[in-house]
ZAMI-254266 format. One line per 10 residues: number of its first residue (from 1); their letters; for each residue x, y, z of C-alpha. Coordinates in nm, 3 decimals. Layout:
// residues N
NUM) A) X:Y:Z ~ ...;
This chain:
// residues 440
1) MGAVVGDRAV) 10.582:13.420:0.822 ~ 10.704:13.577:1.171 ~ 11.037:13.779:1.223 ~ 11.242:13.787:0.923 ~ 11.585:13.586:0.985 ~ 11.734:13.584:0.635 ~ 11.645:13.657:0.272 ~ 11.692:13.256:0.146 ~ 11.714:12.912:0.256 ~ 11.825:12.620:0.027;
11) VLGGSITGLF) 11.684:12.280:0.135 ~ 11.898:11.982:-0.022 ~ 11.638:11.696:-0.058 ~ 11.270:11.700:-0.115 ~ 11.195:11.370:0.047 ~ 11.007:11.413:0.414 ~ 11.336:11.531:0.585 ~ 11.364:11.834:0.339 ~ 10.982:11.892:0.357 ~ 10.953:11.900:0.739;
21) AAGALAEGYR) 11.264:12.146:0.707 ~ 11.128:12.358:0.438 ~ 10.783:12.395:0.685 ~ 11.000:12.526:0.944 ~ 11.234:12.759:0.729 ~ 10.907:12.905:0.589 ~ 10.825:13.103:0.907 ~ 11.139:13.321:0.902 ~ 11.306:13.326:0.554 ~ 11.164:13.531:0.293;
31) EVIVVDRDAL) 11.203:13.247:0.010 ~ 11.256:12.868:0.070 ~ 11.373:12.696:-0.224 ~ 11.356:12.276:-0.220 ~ 11.613:12.119:-0.461 ~ 11.541:11.745:-0.547 ~ 11.674:11.533:-0.846 ~ 11.309:11.365:-0.912 ~ 10.984:11.517:-1.009 ~ 10.792:11.605:-0.679;
41) TGVREARRGS) 10.478:11.782:-0.777 ~ 10.168:11.577:-0.764 ~ 10.363:11.255:-0.722 ~ 10.170:10.988:-0.541 ~ 10.419:10.663:-0.588 ~ 10.765:10.558:-0.464 ~ 11.019:10.794:-0.640 ~ 11.355:10.661:-0.785 ~ 11.533:10.873:-0.570 ~ 11.374:10.743:-0.226;
51) PQARHINGLL) 11.410:10.362:-0.269 ~ 11.287:10.282:0.083 ~ 10.961:10.409:0.015 ~ 10.858:10.078:-0.154 ~ 10.881:9.975:0.210 ~ 10.668:10.016:0.534 ~ 10.796:10.350:0.696 ~ 10.601:10.524:0.989 ~ 10.604:10.803:1.232 ~ 10.641:10.697:1.618;
61) ARGARAMEDL) 10.398:10.855:1.845 ~ 10.596:11.138:1.916 ~ 10.647:11.205:1.574 ~ 10.286:11.226:1.458 ~ 10.272:11.487:1.741 ~ 10.555:11.703:1.596 ~ 10.410:11.649:1.211 ~ 10.085:11.772:1.343 ~ 10.247:12.056:1.542 ~ 10.431:12.164:1.229;
71) FPEITAEMIT) 10.135:12.120:1.015 ~ 9.782:12.173:1.209 ~ 9.538:11.949:1.101 ~ 9.712:11.747:0.887 ~ 9.631:11.430:1.075 ~ 9.236:11.517:1.015 ~ 9.305:11.563:0.644 ~ 9.490:11.238:0.608 ~ 9.227:11.037:0.786 ~ 8.959:11.211:0.575;
81) AGCPQTDLTG) 9.164:11.133:0.265 ~ 9.120:10.737:0.381 ~ 9.430:10.686:0.559 ~ 9.367:10.475:0.877 ~ 9.443:10.566:1.253 ~ 9.607:10.328:1.470 ~ 9.679:10.355:1.845 ~ 10.026:10.208:1.911 ~ 9.972:10.018:2.248 ~ 9.569:9.952:2.123;
91) TVRWYFNGKP) 9.535:9.843:1.778 ~ 9.890:9.730:1.729 ~ 9.941:9.351:1.822 ~ 10.297:9.322:1.902 ~ 10.477:9.005:1.941 ~ 10.816:8.999:2.097 ~ 11.002:8.671:2.162 ~ 10.722:8.522:2.003 ~ 10.458:8.625:2.243 ~ 10.190:8.858:2.203;
101) LKQVRAGLTN) 10.186:9.159:2.437 ~ 9.877:9.269:2.645 ~ 9.694:9.522:2.448 ~ 9.574:9.855:2.585 ~ 9.439:10.181:2.464 ~ 9.700:10.464:2.546 ~ 9.664:10.765:2.304 ~ 9.953:10.650:2.139 ~ 9.771:10.712:1.800 ~ 9.919:10.790:1.420;
111) VAARRPVMEA) 9.810:10.767:1.110 ~ 9.897:10.453:0.868 ~ 9.996:10.560:0.516 ~ 10.232:10.442:0.267 ~ 10.563:10.677:0.267 ~ 10.482:10.805:-0.082 ~ 10.132:10.908:0.045 ~ 10.256:11.068:0.362 ~ 10.479:11.252:0.161 ~ 10.274:11.377:-0.065;
121) HVRDRVQALD) 10.021:11.530:0.207 ~ 10.318:11.686:0.353 ~ 10.453:11.818:0.037 ~ 10.092:11.969:-0.044 ~ 10.110:12.178:0.281 ~ 10.438:12.294:0.192 ~ 10.347:12.392:-0.150 ~ 10.068:12.594:-0.049 ~ 10.295:12.802:0.162 ~ 10.397:13.147:-0.050;
131) NVRFLERYDI) 10.733:13.169:0.002 ~ 10.828:12.789:-0.065 ~ 10.915:12.671:-0.408 ~ 11.064:12.351:-0.558 ~ 11.344:12.290:-0.828 ~ 11.273:11.958:-0.958 ~ 11.465:11.742:-1.134 ~ 11.790:11.899:-1.041 ~ 12.094:11.750:-0.940 ~ 12.310:11.896:-0.665;
141) TGIVHTPDQT) 12.679:11.942:-0.758 ~ 12.833:12.079:-0.455 ~ 12.831:12.423:-0.216 ~ 12.977:12.812:-0.238 ~ 13.169:12.959:0.013 ~ 13.355:13.258:0.129 ~ 13.695:13.281:0.034 ~ 13.818:13.212:0.399 ~ 13.584:12.893:0.410 ~ 13.426:12.999:0.751;
151) RVTGARVQPN) 13.040:13.062:0.598 ~ 12.846:12.859:0.306 ~ 12.703:13.118:0.091 ~ 12.451:12.881:-0.122 ~ 12.447:12.543:-0.351 ~ 12.548:12.451:-0.693 ~ 12.292:12.283:-0.889 ~ 12.217:12.186:-1.256 ~ 11.910:12.034:-1.437 ~ 11.934:11.674:-1.490;
161) DQESAAEEVL) 11.661:11.638:-1.779 ~ 11.817:11.877:-2.027 ~ 12.139:11.774:-2.227 ~ 12.444:12.051:-2.167 ~ 12.253:12.252:-1.883 ~ 12.461:12.477:-1.742 ~ 12.539:12.480:-1.348 ~ 12.364:12.732:-1.153 ~ 12.448:12.884:-0.807 ~ 12.135:12.907:-0.549;
171) EADLVVDATG) 12.275:13.192:-0.305 ~ 12.170:13.157:0.052 ~ 12.195:13.241:0.394 ~ 12.124:12.898:0.490 ~ 12.191:12.575:0.348 ~ 12.006:12.229:0.489 ~ 12.154:11.914:0.362 ~ 11.867:11.655:0.365 ~ 11.998:11.444:0.099 ~ 12.003:11.156:0.331;
181) RGSRAPVWLT) 12.274:10.864:0.406 ~ 12.443:10.972:0.059 ~ 12.491:11.286:0.189 ~ 12.841:11.469:0.050 ~ 12.829:11.716:0.324 ~ 13.137:11.535:0.473 ~ 13.342:11.543:0.146 ~ 13.235:11.920:0.102 ~ 13.364:12.032:0.441 ~ 13.711:11.785:0.419;
191) AMGYPRVEEE) 13.765:12.011:0.070 ~ 13.708:12.330:0.263 ~ 13.969:12.220:0.516 ~ 13.740:12.114:0.803 ~ 13.869:11.776:0.950 ~ 13.670:11.456:0.842 ~ 13.352:11.395:1.039 ~ 13.382:11.096:1.245 ~ 13.156:10.813:1.166 ~ 13.013:10.516:1.356;
201) GTKVGLGYAT) 12.743:10.233:1.318 ~ 12.708:9.861:1.355 ~ 12.703:9.612:1.096 ~ 12.336:9.407:1.110 ~ 12.293:9.280:0.785 ~ 11.934:9.352:0.756 ~ 11.757:9.287:0.446 ~ 11.391:9.318:0.419 ~ 11.130:9.260:0.148 ~ 10.755:9.441:0.098;
211) RHYKLRYDPF) 10.470:9.320:-0.071 ~ 10.097:9.476:-0.095 ~ 9.774:9.296:-0.097 ~ 9.402:9.324:-0.126 ~ 9.273:9.069:0.197 ~ 9.023:8.810:0.150 ~ 9.052:8.701:0.480 ~ 9.076:8.955:0.744 ~ 9.331:8.850:1.047 ~ 9.306:9.195:1.190;
221) GTDHSIVCVA) 8.998:9.179:1.383 ~ 8.955:9.531:1.573 ~ 9.335:9.599:1.527 ~ 9.491:9.764:1.278 ~ 9.869:9.626:1.248 ~ 10.044:9.296:1.343 ~ 10.426:9.351:1.423 ~ 10.645:9.090:1.482 ~ 10.979:9.231:1.625 ~ 11.268:9.011:1.546;
231) SPVSPRGAIF) 11.470:8.900:1.857 ~ 11.760:8.660:1.910 ~ 11.495:8.373:2.014 ~ 11.275:8.459:1.728 ~ 11.523:8.598:1.457 ~ 11.270:8.693:1.171 ~ 11.022:8.973:1.188 ~ 10.738:9.164:1.017 ~ 10.522:9.471:0.991 ~ 10.189:9.386:0.867;
241) TKTDSGTVEL) 9.935:9.664:0.831 ~ 9.630:9.820:0.699 ~ 9.729:10.133:0.467 ~ 9.543:10.373:0.243 ~ 9.318:10.265:-0.025 ~ 9.192:9.990:0.125 ~ 9.519:9.786:0.082 ~ 9.746:9.584:0.335 ~ 10.170:9.614:0.311 ~ 10.350:9.355:0.441;
251) TTYGILGDHP) 10.737:9.375:0.520 ~ 10.928:9.132:0.646 ~ 11.278:9.119:0.728 ~ 11.584:8.915:0.881 ~ 11.931:9.025:1.006 ~ 12.267:8.902:0.926 ~ 12.204:8.809:0.596 ~ 11.917:8.603:0.664 ~ 11.700:8.790:0.367 ~ 11.349:8.723:0.277;
261) PTEPEGFNAF) 11.340:8.598:-0.091 ~ 11.185:8.796:-0.372 ~ 11.060:8.500:-0.514 ~ 10.701:8.475:-0.441 ~ 10.690:8.097:-0.316 ~ 11.026:8.187:-0.121 ~ 10.851:8.490:0.006 ~ 10.583:8.307:0.107 ~ 10.781:8.014:0.283 ~ 10.980:8.296:0.458;
271) VKTLAAPEIY) 10.663:8.457:0.606 ~ 10.519:8.119:0.750 ~ 10.821:8.069:0.977 ~ 10.720:8.408:1.151 ~ 10.572:8.407:1.545 ~ 10.251:8.532:1.407 ~ 10.075:8.236:1.193 ~ 9.764:8.455:1.117 ~ 10.014:8.674:0.879 ~ 10.103:8.371:0.626;
281) EAIIDAEPLD) 9.728:8.246:0.679 ~ 9.620:8.590:0.557 ~ 9.854:8.658:0.243 ~ 9.861:8.263:0.109 ~ 9.469:8.364:0.020 ~ 9.498:8.721:-0.057 ~ 9.559:8.902:-0.395 ~ 9.890:9.017:-0.449 ~ 9.913:9.369:-0.595 ~ 10.277:9.360:-0.638;
291) DPVLFRFPTT) 10.601:9.125:-0.645 ~ 10.819:9.122:-0.361 ~ 11.088:9.401:-0.351 ~ 11.421:9.348:-0.161 ~ 11.602:9.637:0.018 ~ 11.963:9.580:0.202 ~ 12.054:9.755:0.497 ~ 12.418:9.676:0.596 ~ 12.511:9.910:0.878 ~ 12.359:10.140:1.085;
301) MRRRYERLAR) 12.492:10.514:1.082 ~ 12.564:10.808:1.261 ~ 12.804:11.109:1.172 ~ 12.949:11.279:1.485 ~ 12.903:11.629:1.317 ~ 12.871:11.783:1.703 ~ 13.207:11.640:1.784 ~ 13.377:11.852:1.561 ~ 13.546:12.185:1.686 ~ 13.394:12.424:1.414;
311) LPEGLVMMGD) 13.152:12.435:1.132 ~ 13.131:12.683:0.839 ~ 12.811:12.900:0.944 ~ 12.508:12.909:0.678 ~ 12.522:12.499:0.669 ~ 12.350:12.245:0.909 ~ 12.266:11.867:0.833 ~ 11.938:11.706:0.932 ~ 11.742:11.361:0.912 ~ 11.963:11.028:0.772;
321) SVCTPNPVFA) 12.237:11.308:0.643 ~ 12.313:11.261:1.043 ~ 12.181:10.929:1.159 ~ 12.042:10.646:1.003 ~ 11.913:10.382:1.248 ~ 11.814:10.026:1.219 ~ 11.472:10.101:1.007 ~ 11.306:9.804:1.190 ~ 11.226:10.085:1.469 ~ 11.100:10.336:1.280;
331) QAQTLAALEA) 11.280:10.626:1.410 ~ 11.408:10.809:1.132 ~ 11.119:11.019:1.016 ~ 11.040:11.104:1.399 ~ 11.395:11.204:1.429 ~ 11.350:11.433:1.143 ~ 11.018:11.592:1.289 ~ 11.185:11.655:1.612 ~ 11.507:11.821:1.443 ~ 11.235:12.051:1.234;
341) LALRDRVRRG) 11.066:12.154:1.542 ~ 11.411:12.227:1.699 ~ 11.458:12.452:1.359 ~ 11.172:12.637:1.385 ~ 11.211:12.713:1.728 ~ 11.531:12.900:1.658 ~ 11.348:13.083:1.369 ~ 11.074:13.168:1.602 ~ 11.330:13.317:1.854 ~ 11.442:13.565:1.571;
351) TPPESMEFMR) 11.776:13.444:1.481 ~ 11.910:13.191:1.213 ~ 12.034:12.890:1.338 ~ 12.408:12.858:1.458 ~ 12.602:12.568:1.237 ~ 12.760:12.416:1.564 ~ 12.498:12.488:1.801 ~ 12.214:12.328:1.600 ~ 12.454:12.012:1.523 ~ 12.482:11.973:1.909;
361) EVARIVDPAW) 12.141:12.013:1.947 ~ 12.051:11.766:1.687 ~ 12.272:11.535:1.855 ~ 12.063:11.561:2.186 ~ 11.770:11.464:1.978 ~ 11.927:11.176:1.825 ~ 12.104:11.041:2.130 ~ 11.825:10.846:2.334 ~ 11.707:10.685:2.005 ~ 12.040:10.590:1.870;
371) EMTEGINLSY) 12.140:10.470:2.229 ~ 11.830:10.254:2.260 ~ 11.851:10.062:1.938 ~ 12.204:10.022:1.905 ~ 12.182:9.863:2.228 ~ 11.916:9.632:2.092 ~ 12.106:9.544:1.813 ~ 12.381:9.392:2.031 ~ 12.138:9.181:2.182 ~ 12.216:8.918:1.890;
381) PGVEGNRTPQ) 12.514:8.727:1.941 ~ 12.619:8.753:1.600 ~ 12.638:9.123:1.590 ~ 12.975:9.290:1.652 ~ 13.046:9.528:1.913 ~ 13.133:9.574:2.277 ~ 12.855:9.448:2.537 ~ 12.974:9.604:2.866 ~ 12.840:9.422:3.170 ~ 12.576:9.701:3.195;
391) LKLLHAYMRR) 12.452:9.632:2.871 ~ 12.386:9.279:2.908 ~ 12.212:9.355:3.242 ~ 11.971:9.603:3.031 ~ 11.922:9.291:2.765 ~ 11.843:9.052:3.080 ~ 11.591:9.320:3.223 ~ 11.454:9.412:2.891 ~ 11.340:9.047:2.779 ~ 11.193:9.026:3.189;
401) LQDVATRDSG) 10.999:9.336:3.096 ~ 10.894:9.213:2.756 ~ 10.764:8.891:2.887 ~ 10.597:9.060:3.206 ~ 10.414:9.302:2.896 ~ 10.266:8.964:2.781 ~ 10.044:8.965:3.068 ~ 10.052:9.321:3.178 ~ 9.911:9.605:3.008 ~ 10.067:9.874:3.218;
411) VTEAFMRAAG) 10.410:9.738:3.128 ~ 10.315:9.739:2.760 ~ 10.212:10.108:2.798 ~ 10.528:10.195:2.937 ~ 10.734:10.007:2.712 ~ 10.583:10.156:2.415 ~ 10.603:10.513:2.549 ~ 10.949:10.468:2.542 ~ 11.002:10.305:2.217 ~ 10.747:10.569:2.088;
421) LVDPTEALMR) 11.032:10.825:2.194 ~ 10.735:10.965:2.408 ~ 10.899:10.889:2.737 ~ 11.281:10.938:2.787 ~ 11.430:10.570:2.774 ~ 11.503:10.598:3.158 ~ 11.147:10.594:3.240 ~ 11.181:10.232:3.189 ~ 11.414:10.213:3.529 ~ 11.155:10.382:3.738;
431) PGLVLRVLRG) 11.139:10.206:4.086 ~ 10.763:10.126:4.081 ~ 10.792:9.979:3.684 ~ 11.098:9.783:3.791 ~ 10.955:9.660:4.096 ~ 10.655:9.574:3.865 ~ 10.903:9.338:3.632 ~ 11.061:9.178:3.878 ~ 10.750:9.049:4.038 ~ 10.604:8.982:3.698;
């Protein structure tokens, strides 16, 4: 523990964002309490409060580096525990517009694990911190604040596994809202007299279904994953990957209401239409370990806290509480890790985070990922939104870039460095790369 910046921080939500935040805050607060409505300790399967945990989740390359920064040697721990390592451009077989990209080993590595397993590894590291404790099976009923409503001073919680349990107040110097898309922070703020936070998003009508298998036929070869990215040319997608415990995980998806069925025969028929025929060939002869489970994702969402004129001190929002991008692009966990690093940097400077200043920094972290994927969402003609001439030109350029990447591994590497949030999106517009793309 470094310089003390406060006595207690309370983290609302014990999923991956809350765990990252707790790890960051433990360096500067005498006590960190993580509150969640579910049981957390020892859990290795999907929790009721985390429905997306039944589906493929992943850290991008930059997110994997951020997680390692927050919890040194966690990557090696996960590999030792049986989680396979992958290279985003070298062991992932990407299909864009129905065509496979040229592969190259580029050091964009990550560890593949089912969401509950990754959470368990991170939670074990957080639980090992002497000044962190978990408050499990507690509902979050609200926040408390000073009479002048300029500072949040704690959170109200209540046990959900006891009849007639009394509400409790957890006093805190800092409250972190990591409760996800369903965050009640906008309601709490308006009740305190603050303006309603602006929200924006795009209706994508996404639906994805997941199933796990033991394979009898191996379609991977030396690869780790096979990923079909949906596009206007090939509007259905899938992620088919090796994961922990020797199983494989398949999440397949469609947009604008074209969702995969959960009935096994219909699910298989949907998979058969994908651009990568080897996925269907592998699952049709595999041993299913469960039935398909569907998750609907109607709209992307971003809350613009940074545009408010003021916020009460002692309250910050992180992760999906701020931004829920299209999950197909696997950005959410990476953004949460980067936000946690920003939180830790402030703690290490010896000062508690100022709410408004920190939310502006969160916005700067989110901006590149949000702008990239919202632009991709609008490449589908059926998705409503404003397509400026510049965006149309960008769509044309990206189609050309992806086509060239089927033959040029250097273009694949540049593309995936941007997609993995390692390089800024502007890197795809560097003159040398643009010339390479235009020449084909």
